[in-house]
OpenMM code with the backbone's topology and positions (N, CA, C; nanometers):
from openmm import Vec3, app, unit

residues = "MET ALA SER ARG SER ASP TYR LYS ALA PRO LYS LYS LYS LYS SER ILE GLY LYS LYS ILE LEU ILE PHE PHE ILE VAL LEU LEU ILE ILE ILE GLY GLY LEU SER ALA GLY ALA VAL TRP PHE ALA ARG ARG MET VAL ALA GLU ASN ALA GLY ASP ILE ILE ASN ASN ILE ILE PRO ALA GLY THR ASP THR THR GLN THR GLY GLY THR GLY GLU THR ASP GLY GLY SER ALA LEU ALA ASP ILE SER LEU PRO PRO SER THR PRO GLU GLN ILE THR GLU LYS MET ASN SER ALA ALA GLN THR ILE VAL GLU GLN SER ARG GLY LEU VAL GLU SER ALA GLN ALA SER VAL ASP GLY SER THR VAL THR TYR ASN LEU GLN THR SER ARG LEU ASN ASN ALA MET ILE GLY ALA ALA LEU MET ALA SER GLY ASP GLN LEU ASP GLU ILE ALA ASN LYS VAL LEU ASP SER MET GLU ALA ALA GLY THR GLN ASN PRO ARG LEU ASP VAL ASN ILE VAL ASP ASP ALA GLY ASN ILE LEU ARG THR ILE PRO PHE GLN ARG".split()
positions = [
    Vec3(-2.3891, 3.7841, 3.6951),
    Vec3(-2.3322, 3.6759, 3.6396),
    Vec3(-2.2082, 3.6976, 3.5787),
    Vec3(-2.0927, 3.5990, 3.5771),
    Vec3(-1.9551, 3.6541, 3.5437),
    Vec3(-1.9391, 3.5944, 3.3666),
    Vec3(-1.8904, 3.6873, 3.3326),
    Vec3(-1.8990, 3.6636, 3.1679),
    Vec3(-1.7596, 3.5441, 3.1580),
    Vec3(-1.7602, 3.4765, 3.0377),
    Vec3(-1.6690, 3.4189, 3.0074),
    Vec3(-1.5272, 3.4650, 3.0115),
    Vec3(-1.5105, 3.5872, 2.9788),
    Vec3(-1.3903, 3.6284, 2.9649),
    Vec3(-1.3138, 3.6776, 3.0992),
    Vec3(-1.4091, 3.6581, 3.2369),
    Vec3(-1.3551, 3.6654, 3.3378),
    Vec3(-1.2975, 3.5345, 3.3557),
    Vec3(-1.3443, 3.3943, 3.3198),
    Vec3(-1.3040, 3.2663, 3.3785),
    Vec3(-1.1750, 3.2448, 3.3214),
    Vec3(-1.0745, 3.2218, 3.4245),
    Vec3(-0.9568, 3.1651, 3.3783),
    Vec3(-0.9222, 3.0179, 3.4271),
    Vec3(-0.8618, 2.9508, 3.2827),
    Vec3(-0.8604, 2.8018, 3.2974),
    Vec3(-0.7421, 2.7775, 3.3797),
    Vec3(-0.7167, 2.6924, 3.4341),
    Vec3(-0.6050, 2.6593, 3.5410),
    Vec3(-0.5206, 2.5964, 3.4249),
    Vec3(-0.3715, 2.6320, 3.4675),
    Vec3(-0.2619, 2.5851, 3.3918),
    Vec3(-0.2334, 2.4804, 3.3932),
    Vec3(-0.1994, 2.4040, 3.2766),
    Vec3(-0.1581, 2.2390, 3.2699),
    Vec3(-0.0194, 2.2537, 3.3166),
    Vec3(0.0097, 2.1488, 3.4191),
    Vec3(0.1735, 2.1578, 3.4684),
    Vec3(0.2130, 2.0312, 3.3833),
    Vec3(0.3470, 2.0692, 3.3318),
    Vec3(0.4117, 1.9248, 3.2748),
    Vec3(0.4258, 1.8328, 3.3913),
    Vec3(0.4081, 1.7140, 3.3470),
    Vec3(0.4450, 1.6085, 3.4530),
    Vec3(0.5771, 1.6004, 3.4891),
    Vec3(0.6391, 1.5424, 3.5851),
    Vec3(0.7614, 1.5360, 3.6319),
    Vec3(0.7866, 1.4101, 3.5191),
    Vec3(0.7318, 1.3257, 3.4859),
    Vec3(0.7860, 1.2426, 3.4106),
    Vec3(0.8110, 1.2760, 3.2587),
    Vec3(0.7225, 1.3633, 3.2202),
    Vec3(0.7803, 1.4363, 3.0948),
    Vec3(0.8899, 1.5089, 3.0747),
    Vec3(0.9237, 1.5478, 3.1867),
    Vec3(1.0761, 1.6438, 3.2101),
    Vec3(1.1671, 1.5325, 3.2582),
    Vec3(1.1389, 1.4455, 3.3033),
    Vec3(1.2713, 1.3365, 3.2864),
    Vec3(1.3024, 1.2790, 3.1412),
    Vec3(1.2070, 1.2588, 3.1038),
    Vec3(1.1967, 1.1916, 2.9404),
    Vec3(1.2692, 1.2941, 2.8523),
    Vec3(1.2502, 1.4020, 2.8665),
    Vec3(1.3082, 1.5075, 2.7907),
    Vec3(1.4355, 1.5186, 2.7989),
    Vec3(1.4645, 1.5291, 2.9221),
    Vec3(1.6129, 1.5382, 2.9855),
    Vec3(1.6957, 1.4118, 2.9326),
    Vec3(1.6611, 1.2926, 2.9587),
    Vec3(1.7032, 1.1690, 2.9060),
    Vec3(1.7486, 1.1842, 2.7442),
    Vec3(1.6437, 1.2156, 2.6826),
    Vec3(1.6253, 1.2184, 2.5229),
    Vec3(1.7672, 1.3377, 2.4731),
    Vec3(1.7554, 1.4733, 2.5621),
    Vec3(1.8660, 1.5585, 2.5142),
    Vec3(2.0131, 1.4867, 2.5611),
    Vec3(1.9878, 1.4218, 2.6806),
    Vec3(2.1419, 1.3431, 2.7266),
    Vec3(2.1956, 1.2413, 2.6398),
    Vec3(2.1016, 1.1856, 2.5794),
    Vec3(2.1165, 1.0833, 2.4852),
    Vec3(2.1823, 1.1738, 2.3533),
    Vec3(2.1402, 1.2279, 2.3192),
    Vec3(2.1635, 1.3172, 2.1743),
    Vec3(2.3220, 1.3747, 2.2070),
    Vec3(2.3241, 1.4213, 2.3584),
    Vec3(2.4610, 1.4835, 2.3435),
    Vec3(2.5481, 1.3594, 2.3478),
    Vec3(2.5666, 1.2694, 2.4374),
    Vec3(2.6317, 1.1451, 2.4505),
    Vec3(2.6506, 1.0944, 2.3015),
    Vec3(2.5569, 1.1000, 2.1977),
    Vec3(2.5668, 1.0500, 2.1060),
    Vec3(2.6715, 1.1281, 2.0057),
    Vec3(2.6246, 1.2476, 2.0117),
    Vec3(2.7324, 1.3623, 1.9425),
    Vec3(2.8612, 1.3382, 1.9835),
    Vec3(2.8924, 1.3212, 2.1038),
    Vec3(3.0262, 1.3222, 2.1821),
    Vec3(3.0978, 1.1925, 2.1187),
    Vec3(3.0225, 1.0774, 2.1172),
    Vec3(3.0675, 0.9500, 2.0687),
    Vec3(3.0940, 0.9324, 1.9298),
    Vec3(3.0346, 1.0300, 1.8379),
    Vec3(3.0546, 1.0019, 1.6916),
    Vec3(3.1678, 1.1057, 1.6935),
    Vec3(3.1714, 1.1946, 1.7547),
    Vec3(3.3180, 1.2741, 1.7727),
    Vec3(3.4580, 1.1910, 1.8049),
    Vec3(3.4449, 1.1137, 1.8935),
    Vec3(3.5395, 1.0502, 1.9264),
    Vec3(3.5757, 0.9343, 1.8253),
    Vec3(3.4854, 0.8746, 1.7555),
    Vec3(3.4948, 0.7674, 1.6579),
    Vec3(3.5822, 0.8598, 1.5434),
    Vec3(3.5042, 0.9677, 1.5073),
    Vec3(3.5808, 1.0328, 1.4017),
    Vec3(3.7110, 1.0754, 1.4289),
    Vec3(3.7534, 1.1466, 1.5539),
    Vec3(3.8891, 1.1653, 1.5741),
    Vec3(3.9753, 1.0482, 1.5792),
    Vec3(3.9537, 0.9508, 1.6316),
    Vec3(4.0074, 0.7904, 1.6456),
    Vec3(4.0640, 0.7534, 1.5152),
    Vec3(3.9438, 0.7753, 1.4031),
    Vec3(3.9826, 0.7155, 1.2676),
    Vec3(4.0614, 0.8079, 1.2085),
    Vec3(4.0638, 0.9522, 1.2318),
    Vec3(4.1490, 1.0483, 1.1643),
    Vec3(4.2887, 1.0259, 1.2047),
    Vec3(4.3048, 0.9822, 1.3403),
    Vec3(4.4504, 0.9810, 1.3713),
    Vec3(4.5169, 0.8554, 1.3195),
    Vec3(4.4400, 0.7495, 1.3084),
    Vec3(4.5171, 0.6321, 1.2551),
    Vec3(4.5171, 0.6698, 1.1149),
    Vec3(4.4217, 0.7327, 1.0127),
    Vec3(4.4540, 0.7691, 0.8903),
    Vec3(4.5926, 0.8230, 0.8826),
    Vec3(4.5990, 0.9487, 0.9513),
    Vec3(4.7000, 1.0298, 0.9675),
    Vec3(4.8534, 1.0095, 0.9708),
    Vec3(4.8441, 0.9096, 1.0555),
    Vec3(4.9694, 0.8116, 1.0884),
    Vec3(4.9803, 0.7138, 1.0357),
    Vec3(4.8913, 0.6554, 0.9341),
    Vec3(4.9110, 0.5183, 0.8358),
    Vec3(5.0569, 0.5338, 0.8039),
    Vec3(5.1286, 0.6042, 0.7440),
    Vec3(5.2456, 0.6215, 0.6917),
    Vec3(5.3710, 0.5576, 0.8288),
    Vec3(5.3348, 0.6178, 0.9347),
    Vec3(5.4271, 0.5993, 1.0475),
    Vec3(5.4193, 0.4565, 1.0901),
    Vec3(5.2822, 0.3929, 1.0884),
    Vec3(5.2621, 0.2679, 1.1343),
    Vec3(5.3244, 0.1699, 1.0526),
    Vec3(5.3097, 0.1900, 0.9023),
    Vec3(5.3538, 0.0835, 0.8115),
    Vec3(5.5337, 0.0908, 0.8168),
    Vec3(5.5647, 0.2430, 0.8518),
    Vec3(5.7213, 0.2495, 0.8461),
    Vec3(5.7700, 0.1298, 0.9566),
    Vec3(5.6838, 0.1354, 1.0880),
    Vec3(5.7465, 0.0579, 1.1705),
    Vec3(5.7059, -0.0762, 1.1573),
    Vec3(5.6653, -0.1158, 1.0610),
    Vec3(5.6408, -0.2948, 1.0284),
    Vec3(5.7360, -0.3332, 0.9142),
    Vec3(5.7747, -0.2370, 0.8263),
    Vec3(5.8605, -0.2939, 0.6797),
    Vec3(6.0040, -0.3119, 0.7374),
    Vec3(6.0674, -0.3725, 0.6742),
    Vec3(6.2095, -0.4057, 0.7006),
    Vec3(6.3077, -0.3130, 0.6986),
    Vec3(6.3891, -0.2656, 0.7930),
    Vec3(6.4786, -0.1476, 0.7926),
    Vec3(6.5530, -0.1383, 0.6444),
    Vec3(6.5865, -0.0215, 0.5795),
    Vec3(6.6429, 0.0036, 0.4918),
    Vec3(6.5704, -0.0106, 0.3500),
    Vec3(6.4366, -0.0618, 0.3503),
    Vec3(6.3756, -0.0238, 0.2373),
    Vec3(6.2359, 0.0638, 0.2471),
    Vec3(6.2334, 0.1068, 0.1255),
    Vec3(6.0914, 0.2243, 0.1275),
    Vec3(5.9805, 0.1508, 0.0860),
    Vec3(5.8906, 0.2397, 0.1168),
    Vec3(5.7448, 0.1845, 0.0828),
    Vec3(5.7250, 0.2603, -0.0836),
    Vec3(5.6400, 0.1927, -0.1539),
    Vec3(5.6205, 0.2690, -0.2736),
    Vec3(5.4552, 0.3138, -0.2731),
    Vec3(5.4550, 0.4094, -0.3329),
    Vec3(5.3031, 0.4626, -0.3602),
    Vec3(5.2539, 0.4892, -0.4609),
    Vec3(5.1072, 0.4648, -0.5004),
    Vec3(5.0829, 0.5032, -0.6373),
    Vec3(5.0968, 0.6395, -0.6928),
    Vec3(5.1263, 0.7229, -0.5965),
    Vec3(5.1505, 0.8768, -0.6429),
    Vec3(5.3055, 0.8844, -0.6706),
    Vec3(5.3766, 0.8089, -0.6237),
    Vec3(5.4880, 0.7949, -0.6978),
    Vec3(5.6250, 0.8524, -0.6278),
    Vec3(5.6307, 0.9020, -0.4988),
    Vec3(5.7469, 0.9628, -0.4087),
    Vec3(5.8361, 0.8355, -0.3672),
    Vec3(5.7642, 0.7439, -0.3366),
    Vec3(5.8475, 0.6103, -0.2768),
    Vec3(5.8757, 0.6417, -0.1430),
    Vec3(5.8190, 0.7416, -0.0785),
    Vec3(5.8648, 0.7429, 0.0701),
    Vec3(5.7239, 0.7837, 0.1285),
    Vec3(5.6894, 0.7322, 0.2606),
    Vec3(5.5908, 0.7591, 0.3406),
    Vec3(5.5904, 0.8823, 0.4095),
    Vec3(5.4849, 0.9420, 0.4561),
    Vec3(5.5032, 1.0472, 0.5790),
    Vec3(5.3865, 1.0478, 0.6240),
    Vec3(5.3670, 1.1123, 0.7644),
    Vec3(5.2298, 1.0902, 0.8595),
    Vec3(5.1062, 1.1542, 0.7645),
    Vec3(5.1124, 1.1925, 0.6405),
    Vec3(4.9742, 1.2247, 0.5829),
    Vec3(4.9392, 1.1416, 0.4689),
    Vec3(5.0225, 1.0114, 0.4514),
    Vec3(4.9796, 0.9527, 0.3421),
    Vec3(4.8528, 0.8546, 0.3490),
    Vec3(4.8018, 0.8408, 0.2543),
    Vec3(4.6643, 0.7772, 0.2529),
    Vec3(4.6940, 0.6164, 0.2614),
    Vec3(4.6315, 0.5506, 0.3526),
    Vec3(4.6814, 0.4289, 0.3837),
    Vec3(4.6533, 0.3257, 0.2333),
    Vec3(4.5587, 0.3744, 0.1871),
    Vec3(4.5481, 0.2875, 0.0517),
    Vec3(4.6427, 0.3014, -0.0650),
    Vec3(4.7150, 0.4240, -0.0354),
    Vec3(4.8349, 0.4404, -0.1423),
    Vec3(4.9672, 0.3971, -0.1097),
    Vec3(4.9829, 0.3186, -0.0098),
    Vec3(5.0864, 0.2414, 0.0555),
    Vec3(5.1149, 0.1116, 0.0242),
    Vec3(5.2103, 0.0707, -0.0474),
    Vec3(5.2439, -0.0841, -0.0835),
    Vec3(5.3719, -0.1039, 0.0002),
    Vec3(5.3713, -0.2348, 0.0317),
    Vec3(5.5144, -0.2718, 0.1036),
    Vec3(5.5971, -0.3507, -0.0069),
    Vec3(5.7180, -0.3725, 0.0186),
    Vec3(5.8240, -0.4337, -0.0392),
    Vec3(5.7958, -0.5761, -0.0015),
    Vec3(5.8286, -0.6676, -0.0546),
    Vec3(5.8226, -0.8204, -0.0166),
    Vec3(5.9125, -0.8193, 0.0786),
    Vec3(5.8675, -0.8917, 0.2056),
    Vec3(5.9358, -0.9391, 0.3084),
    Vec3(5.8977, -1.0709, 0.3724),
    Vec3(6.0124, -1.1336, 0.4350),
    Vec3(5.9773, -1.2537, 0.5163),
    Vec3(5.9440, -1.2232, 0.6464),
    Vec3(5.8579, -1.3170, 0.6921),
    Vec3(5.8043, -1.3200, 0.8383),
    Vec3(5.9034, -1.2603, 0.9361),
    Vec3(6.0738, -1.3132, 0.8899),
    Vec3(6.1584, -1.2781, 0.9859),
    Vec3(6.1837, -1.1384, 1.0065),
    Vec3(6.1967, -1.0717, 0.8703),
    Vec3(6.2233, -0.9497, 0.8245),
    Vec3(6.1172, -0.8434, 0.9200),
    Vec3(5.9993, -0.8815, 0.9023),
    Vec3(5.8857, -0.8130, 0.9399),
    Vec3(5.9016, -0.8280, 1.1087),
    Vec3(5.9400, -0.9353, 1.1770),
    Vec3(5.9494, -0.9319, 1.3169),
    Vec3(6.0554, -0.8585, 1.3642),
    Vec3(6.1611, -0.8610, 1.2901),
    Vec3(6.2857, -0.7790, 1.3189),
    Vec3(6.2542, -0.6498, 1.3125),
    Vec3(6.1820, -0.5904, 1.2352),
    Vec3(6.1371, -0.4719, 1.2354),
    Vec3(6.0791, -0.4203, 1.3319),
    Vec3(5.9652, -0.5309, 1.3442),
    Vec3(5.8251, -0.4859, 1.4755),
    Vec3(5.9099, -0.4662, 1.5926),
    Vec3(6.0320, -0.5355, 1.6312),
    Vec3(6.0891, -0.5853, 1.7608),
    Vec3(6.1924, -0.4546, 1.7747),
    Vec3(6.2311, -0.4052, 1.6426),
    Vec3(6.3325, -0.2738, 1.6643),
    Vec3(6.2404, -0.1431, 1.6771),
    Vec3(6.1307, -0.1497, 1.6427),
    Vec3(6.0181, -0.0514, 1.6594),
    Vec3(5.9450, -0.0316, 1.7694),
    Vec3(5.9539, -0.1322, 1.8523),
    Vec3(5.8961, -0.1508, 1.9723),
    Vec3(5.8805, -0.0273, 2.0542),
    Vec3(5.9951, 0.0500, 2.0898),
    Vec3(5.9764, 0.1679, 2.1575),
    Vec3(5.8697, 0.2715, 2.0987),
    Vec3(5.9120, 0.2890, 2.0102),
    Vec3(5.8237, 0.3729, 1.8901),
    Vec3(5.6828, 0.3578, 1.9322),
    Vec3(5.6330, 0.2251, 1.9179),
    Vec3(5.4799, 0.1796, 1.9014),
    Vec3(5.4330, 0.2121, 2.0719),
    Vec3(5.5336, 0.2068, 2.1459),
    Vec3(5.4896, 0.2289, 2.2855),
    Vec3(5.4833, 0.3787, 2.3192),
    Vec3(5.5531, 0.4157, 2.2574),
    Vec3(5.5395, 0.6112, 2.2697),
    Vec3(5.4558, 0.6413, 2.2137),
    Vec3(5.3986, 0.5909, 2.0728),
    Vec3(5.2876, 0.6474, 2.0109),
    Vec3(5.1638, 0.6159, 2.0763),
    Vec3(5.1432, 0.5121, 2.1458),
    Vec3(5.0355, 0.4704, 2.2051),
    Vec3(4.9984, 0.5510, 2.3314),
    Vec3(5.0690, 0.6417, 2.3610),
    Vec3(5.0386, 0.7377, 2.4721),
    Vec3(4.9914, 0.6703, 2.6207),
    Vec3(5.0389, 0.6000, 2.6404),
    Vec3(5.0390, 0.4795, 2.7655),
    Vec3(4.9585, 0.3910, 2.7769),
    Vec3(4.8783, 0.3633, 2.6600),
    Vec3(4.8082, 0.2571, 2.6853),
    Vec3(4.8690, 0.1163, 2.6496),
    Vec3(4.9902, 0.0937, 2.5774),
    Vec3(5.0771, 0.0021, 2.5649),
    Vec3(5.2052, 0.0164, 2.6391),
    Vec3(5.2347, -0.0962, 2.7088),
    Vec3(5.3357, -0.0907, 2.7978),
    Vec3(5.4834, -0.1378, 2.7263),
    Vec3(5.4449, -0.2454, 2.6629),
    Vec3(5.5519, -0.3427, 2.5758),
    Vec3(5.4723, -0.4057, 2.4307),
    Vec3(5.5784, -0.3927, 2.3531),
    Vec3(5.5378, -0.4815, 2.2150),
    Vec3(5.6693, -0.5694, 2.1928),
    Vec3(5.6164, -0.6757, 2.1646),
    Vec3(5.7063, -0.7757, 2.1112),
    Vec3(5.6714, -0.8644, 2.0103),
    Vec3(5.7466, -0.8854, 1.8876),
    Vec3(5.6865, -0.9830, 1.7852),
    Vec3(5.7833, -1.0942, 1.7851),
    Vec3(5.7292, -1.2156, 1.7550),
    Vec3(5.7983, -1.3317, 1.7319),
    Vec3(5.7230, -1.4031, 1.6071),
    Vec3(5.8041, -1.5029, 1.5594),
    Vec3(5.7717, -1.5794, 1.4450),
    Vec3(5.7695, -1.7189, 1.4545),
    Vec3(5.6884, -1.8069, 1.4182),
    Vec3(5.7018, -1.9438, 1.4135),
    Vec3(5.6441, -1.9764, 1.2809),
    Vec3(5.7096, -2.0017, 1.1781),
    Vec3(5.6764, -2.0560, 1.0562),
    Vec3(5.6470, -1.9588, 0.9713),
    Vec3(5.5702, -1.9367, 0.9082),
    Vec3(5.4741, -1.8302, 0.8299),
    Vec3(5.4071, -1.7414, 0.9122),
    Vec3(5.3740, -1.7809, 1.0310),
    Vec3(5.3058, -1.7023, 1.1292),
    Vec3(5.3766, -1.5700, 1.2247),
    Vec3(5.3491, -1.4589, 1.1905),
    Vec3(5.4152, -1.3635, 1.2969),
    Vec3(5.2903, -1.3357, 1.4255),
    Vec3(5.3578, -1.3360, 1.5392),
    Vec3(5.2676, -1.3039, 1.6488),
    Vec3(5.3177, -1.1816, 1.7164),
    Vec3(5.2257, -1.0820, 1.7406),
    Vec3(5.2861, -0.9563, 1.7889),
    Vec3(5.1948, -0.9361, 1.9286),
    Vec3(5.2581, -0.9342, 2.0296),
    Vec3(5.2026, -0.9295, 2.1566),
    Vec3(5.2333, -0.7704, 2.2251),
    Vec3(5.1282, -0.7290, 2.2245),
    Vec3(5.0914, -0.5794, 2.3055),
    Vec3(5.0440, -0.6018, 2.4359),
    Vec3(5.1536, -0.5544, 2.5625),
    Vec3(5.0983, -0.5439, 2.6667),
    Vec3(5.0627, -0.4221, 2.7507),
    Vec3(4.9582, -0.4470, 2.8103),
    Vec3(4.8759, -0.3222, 2.8498),
    Vec3(4.7985, -0.3488, 2.9971),
    Vec3(4.7869, -0.2666, 3.0841),
    Vec3(4.7494, -0.2529, 3.1967),
    Vec3(4.6222, -0.1588, 3.2038),
    Vec3(4.6096, -0.0795, 3.1083),
    Vec3(4.4818, 0.0211, 3.1074),
    Vec3(4.3813, -0.0332, 2.9821),
    Vec3(4.3903, -0.1121, 2.9417),
    Vec3(4.2724, -0.1636, 2.8372),
    Vec3(4.2048, -0.2975, 2.8906),
    Vec3(4.0709, -0.3003, 2.8732),
    Vec3(4.0012, -0.4004, 2.8977),
    Vec3(3.9217, -0.4584, 2.7787),
    Vec3(3.8488, -0.5730, 2.7958),
    Vec3(3.7594, -0.6348, 2.6606),
    Vec3(3.6993, -0.5292, 2.6262),
    Vec3(3.6131, -0.4359, 2.6854),
    Vec3(3.5141, -0.3451, 2.6327),
    Vec3(3.6248, -0.2236, 2.5573),
    Vec3(3.7029, -0.1943, 2.6103),
    Vec3(3.7681, -0.0655, 2.5576),
    Vec3(3.8293, -0.1333, 2.4102),
    Vec3(3.8947, -0.2676, 2.4218),
    Vec3(3.9554, -0.3193, 2.3007),
    Vec3(3.8180, -0.3187, 2.1843),
    Vec3(3.7241, -0.3953, 2.2337),
    Vec3(3.6052, -0.4015, 2.1243),
    Vec3(3.5765, -0.2606, 2.0681),
    Vec3(3.5792, -0.1490, 2.1622),
    Vec3(3.5364, -0.0302, 2.1321),
    Vec3(3.6267, 0.0366, 2.0018),
    Vec3(3.7599, 0.0193, 2.0521),
    Vec3(3.8600, 0.0668, 1.9294),
    Vec3(3.8689, -0.0409, 1.8187),
    Vec3(3.8299, -0.1455, 1.8226),
    Vec3(3.8265, -0.2121, 1.7065),
    Vec3(3.6873, -0.1916, 1.6066),
    Vec3(3.5982, -0.1442, 1.6837),
    Vec3(3.4809, -0.0960, 1.6189),
    Vec3(3.4979, 0.0379, 1.5495),
    Vec3(3.5659, 0.1288, 1.6188),
    Vec3(3.6144, 0.2400, 1.5396),
    Vec3(3.7093, 0.2282, 1.4159),
    Vec3(3.8267, 0.1520, 1.4955),
    Vec3(3.9061, 0.1520, 1.3602),
    Vec3(3.9625, -0.0041, 1.3143),
    Vec3(3.8746, -0.0837, 1.3350),
    Vec3(3.8875, -0.2293, 1.2896),
    Vec3(3.9232, -0.2411, 1.1229),
    Vec3(3.8499, -0.1397, 1.0262),
    Vec3(3.8870, -0.1711, 0.9021),
    Vec3(4.0351, -0.1258, 0.8643),
    Vec3(4.0299, -0.0265, 0.9466),
    Vec3(4.1850, 0.0293, 0.9194),
    Vec3(4.3004, -0.0855, 0.9542),
    Vec3(4.2762, -0.1243, 1.0749),
    Vec3(4.3627, -0.2421, 1.1141),
    Vec3(4.3896, -0.3561, 1.0044),
    Vec3(4.2715, -0.3926, 0.9574),
    Vec3(4.2743, -0.5063, 0.8422),
    Vec3(4.3550, -0.4642, 0.7443),
    Vec3(4.3163, -0.3407, 0.6999),
    Vec3(4.4150, -0.2951, 0.5930),
    Vec3(4.5532, -0.2917, 0.5883),
    Vec3(4.5612, -0.2313, 0.7438),
    Vec3(4.7291, -0.2686, 0.7396),
    Vec3(4.7806, -0.4074, 0.7401),
    Vec3(4.7016, -0.4809, 0.8161),
    Vec3(4.7329, -0.6439, 0.8299),
    Vec3(4.7359, -0.6953, 0.7076),
    Vec3(4.6287, -0.6597, 0.5866),
    Vec3(4.6533, -0.7120, 0.4543),
    Vec3(4.7563, -0.6731, 0.3930),
    Vec3(4.8397, -0.5447, 0.3959),
    Vec3(4.9651, -0.5000, 0.3474),
    Vec3(5.0529, -0.5762, 0.3906),
    Vec3(5.0804, -0.6379, 0.5167),
    Vec3(5.1915, -0.6873, 0.5681),
    Vec3(5.1553, -0.8458, 0.5166),
    Vec3(5.0438, -0.9029, 0.5124),
    Vec3(5.0413, -1.0236, 0.4383),
    Vec3(5.0618, -1.0243, 0.3039),
    Vec3(5.0275, -0.9460, 0.2304),
    Vec3(5.0519, -0.9126, 0.0917),
    Vec3(5.2375, -0.9145, 0.0593),
    Vec3(5.2868, -0.8484, 0.1717),
    Vec3(5.4482, -0.8448, 0.1591),
    Vec3(5.4839, -0.9643, 0.1942),
    Vec3(5.4386, -1.0403, 0.2583),
    Vec3(5.4926, -1.1985, 0.3162),
    Vec3(5.4687, -1.2939, 0.1876),
    Vec3(5.3581, -1.2605, 0.1418),
    Vec3(5.3031, -1.3575, -0.0112),
    Vec3(5.4160, -1.3295, -0.0957),
    Vec3(5.4273, -1.1663, -0.1279),
    Vec3(5.5720, -1.1475, -0.2194),
    Vec3(5.6592, -1.1891, -0.2174),
    Vec3(5.6999, -1.2235, -0.0907),
    Vec3(5.8331, -1.2568, -0.0611),
    Vec3(5.8497, -1.4375, -0.0817),
    Vec3(5.7342, -1.4710, -0.0892),
    Vec3(5.7155, -1.6392, -0.1121),
    Vec3(5.6721, -1.7128, 0.0025),
    Vec3(5.6256, -1.6356, 0.1148),
    Vec3(5.5580, -1.7078, 0.2187),
    Vec3(5.4397, -1.7635, 0.1979),
    Vec3(5.4133, -1.8952, 0.2235),
    Vec3(5.2758, -1.9831, 0.1833),
    Vec3(5.2304, -1.9671, 0.3117),
    Vec3(5.0852, -1.9260, 0.3127),
    Vec3(5.0024, -1.9130, 0.4027),
    Vec3(5.0431, -1.8420, 0.5257),
    Vec3(5.0663, -1.6910, 0.4873),
    Vec3(5.0940, -1.6190, 0.5782),
    Vec3(5.0033, -1.5716, 0.6769),
    Vec3(5.0395, -1.5476, 0.7990),
    Vec3(4.9325, -1.5377, 0.9121),
    Vec3(4.9839, -1.4006, 0.9840),
    Vec3(4.9027, -1.3231, 1.0566),
    Vec3(4.9528, -1.2182, 1.1368),
    Vec3(4.8717, -1.2326, 1.2682),
    Vec3(4.9098, -1.2699, 1.3932),
    Vec3(4.8117, -1.2851, 1.5016),
    Vec3(4.8428, -1.1565, 1.5911),
    Vec3(4.7604, -1.0640, 1.6375),
    Vec3(4.8029, -0.9746, 1.7083),
    Vec3(4.7350, -0.9874, 1.8670),
    Vec3(4.8089, -1.0077, 1.9642),
    Vec3(4.7640, -1.0241, 2.0926),
    Vec3(4.7798, -0.9295, 2.1949),
    Vec3(4.6666, -0.9079, 2.2481),
    Vec3(4.6610, -0.7864, 2.3255),
    Vec3(4.6337, -0.8698, 2.4806),
    Vec3(4.7547, -0.8371, 2.5489),
    Vec3(4.7519, -0.9323, 2.6812),
    Vec3(4.7924, -0.8393, 2.8030),
    Vec3(4.7299, -0.8571, 2.9309),
    Vec3(4.7431, -0.7877, 3.0462),
    Vec3(4.8861, -0.7869, 3.0915),
    Vec3(4.8763, -0.7181, 3.2090),
    Vec3(5.0361, -0.7422, 3.2608),
    Vec3(5.0527, -0.8496, 3.3284),
    Vec3(4.9629, -0.9377, 3.3616),
    Vec3(4.9650, -1.0701, 3.3826),
    Vec3(5.0365, -1.1657, 3.3069),
    Vec3(4.9763, -1.1345, 3.1830),
    Vec3(5.0185, -1.2020, 3.0823),
    Vec3(4.9101, -1.2751, 3.0108),
    Vec3(4.7928, -1.2439, 3.0666),
    Vec3(4.6491, -1.3290, 2.9917),
    Vec3(4.6071, -1.2718, 2.8819),
    Vec3(4.5909, -1.3288, 2.7837),
    Vec3(4.5464, -1.2674, 2.6707),
    Vec3(4.3965, -1.2120, 2.6705),
    Vec3(4.3662, -1.1064, 2.6438),
    Vec3(4.2581, -1.0598, 2.6582),
    Vec3(4.1788, -1.0572, 2.5321),
    Vec3(4.2704, -1.0381, 2.4293),
    Vec3(4.1838, -1.0530, 2.2941),
    Vec3(4.3166, -1.0726, 2.2047),
    Vec3(4.2700, -1.1840, 2.0957),
    Vec3(4.3649, -1.2245, 1.9666),
    Vec3(4.2883, -1.1680, 1.8576),
    Vec3(4.3697, -1.1118, 1.7689),
    Vec3(4.3161, -1.0396, 1.6409),
    Vec3(4.3907, -1.1480, 1.5237),
    Vec3(4.3306, -1.2193, 1.4952),
    Vec3(4.4088, -1.3202, 1.3923),
    Vec3(4.3705, -1.2703, 1.2439),
    Vec3(4.4911, -1.2357, 1.1560),
    Vec3(4.4784, -1.2089, 1.0243),
    Vec3(4.5347, -1.3323, 0.9437),
    Vec3(4.4903, -1.3796, 0.8263),
    Vec3(4.5571, -1.4929, 0.7593),
    Vec3(4.4822, -1.5174, 0.5999),
    Vec3(4.5720, -1.5803, 0.5396),
    Vec3(4.5138, -1.5700, 0.3652),
    Vec3(4.4505, -1.7215, 0.3790),
] * unit.nanometer
topology = app.Topology()
chain = topology.addChain("A")
for resn in residues:
    res = topology.addResidue(resn, chain)
    for name in ("N", "CA", "C"):
        topology.addAtom(name, app.Element.getBySymbol(name[0]), res)
């Protein structure tokens, strides 16, 4: 008779379903890590370029003031430290249109043209793109929407300080056929 030590139990095989499940869990973790990294990078880029973005909005010949006190902005300025001088909607529109080429260049090919217009106390900024769709715009707003709100609020504060009643800023993202993909309204 054979002893128990001579008996070999059959090896249990991992089912193919378990292997697939483990593969998808690992894939999900990797994609989540990459997404978090992309969002962090996008937010960092907006934060580092906040001074340049604000300088493309304020009227020519004026300096922004910071709570730190130098009176000039640079690419590393914290967005919360920047305040705009009083500006009328016409002055803001003029500055936005004069800086349109800079905005197009800084977008790295995502924006083909930028045009601002004014109607009373409303500034409308049209950004034309053929490379963005609603899903990409939504993702960008989820990643950096709070920073866009902060910039828009500074523009609205500037218009209010200049005496504009009920200031409004509308950012229209339009496709190359002129159809509005998304309107992002900001108002008081």
